[in-house]
C-alpha positions, 0 to 999 in steps of 0.5 A: 623583545623590547619596545623602546617606544613604549611609554606608560600613558595609562590614565591612572598614572598620568592623571595621578601625576598631573593631579599631584603637580596641580595640587602642589602648585596650588598649595604653594602658590595661590592657596598658600595663605590657606594652608599656613604659607607665608606672604613670600612665594616658595623659592624657585629651587624648592619648586624645581626640586619637587617637579624634578622629583615627579619627573624622575618618578615618571621616568623610572616607572613610565619609561621603557626602563619599566618594561625592561625591568619587568620582563627582562633584567633584574638589574634594570628593575634595581635601577628603578628602585635606586632612582626612586630611593636615592633621587625621587624621595629626597627631591620630593622632600626638598620641594615640600615647604616646612609650613605646608608639612607642619600645617598637616601635622598641626594637631596634637594627636597627629604630631605625637604619631609623627614624632614616633613614626618618624623617629630614626629607629622606626624609619630605619626598620620600616625601610629595611624591612619593607625593601627586604620583604619585597625581595622575597622571591615569591613576593617579588615575582608576583609583583612582576606578574601582576601589574597592580601589585607592581604599582603597589610595590613601587608606591611602597618603595617611594613611601618608605624611601621618604621615611628613610630620608626624613631624619636626614632632610625632613621638611618640618620644624615640628619633626625636624631632621636629627642632629649630625651625630645621630645622622651618622649612626642612623646611616651606618645602621641602615647600611648594616641592616641592609647587608643581609639582603645584599649578601642574599642577592649576591651569594645565592648560587641559583637565580632567585626569580623565575621571571628573569631566569626564563626571560630572553637574554637581551644582553650578554649576562646570564640570569645569575650574573644579572642578579649579581649585578643588581645586588652589586648596584644596591650594595655599592650604590648604597655604600657611596650614598651612605659615605656621602651622607656621613661626610655631609653629617660630619661637615655639619657637625664640625660647623656647629662645633666651630659656631659654638666656640667663642671667637678670639676677639670675644674671649679677649674682650671678656678678659 
């Protein structure tokens, strides 16, 4: 059954997280002048955002939630992926200062590659294709049986989630976020592209993943109901996030339109 006290403390996981935080604090603190930083220190809010993103990532993959999602419930595994996609990735991006990112992109070849790789069309297909392929039953169940593959799966989700968020909140002046109008089309398109996966999870009559089909039932849900719950979490959760992002883009769009219109005072003075 579930060991609610089981937290992952493997040296590789804990060491990687500690190293990432250490490197980030050095690069944005004492060493910021070496990597294109300004004299002003990084705002506290951005630093807190990065640290919260790292903390949430550990909660998703290191807490008992990982044990539940790996052995018992598809819905718990889906909750892990949603935390990584909709919380961890944007928090990490918000915590990266633009000058640190642009220092890494400040080479013509790297910049050209980044502008292609971070284009909305590329990031949308990379995100949806990666998530969809990992949900193919053979690949998904293999990741549940093999710890190394499971780690690769989560890191892959994190990487493509950061790609997904880049056109919306990329921390760069060399490859900046897209205009609000493009963001609206981008978010809508990702939702349309992801719909077949949501339908696949919700409308398949039999359980897709043997691990969950034969797992002990720790709550009063059949394997099929558990799968539908996970699919609904992906569909409904993604829909609410998309609506929020579209609303934010429309708000930014209206503000830009208001700022571009001449004020009545300036119009009367010219007349």
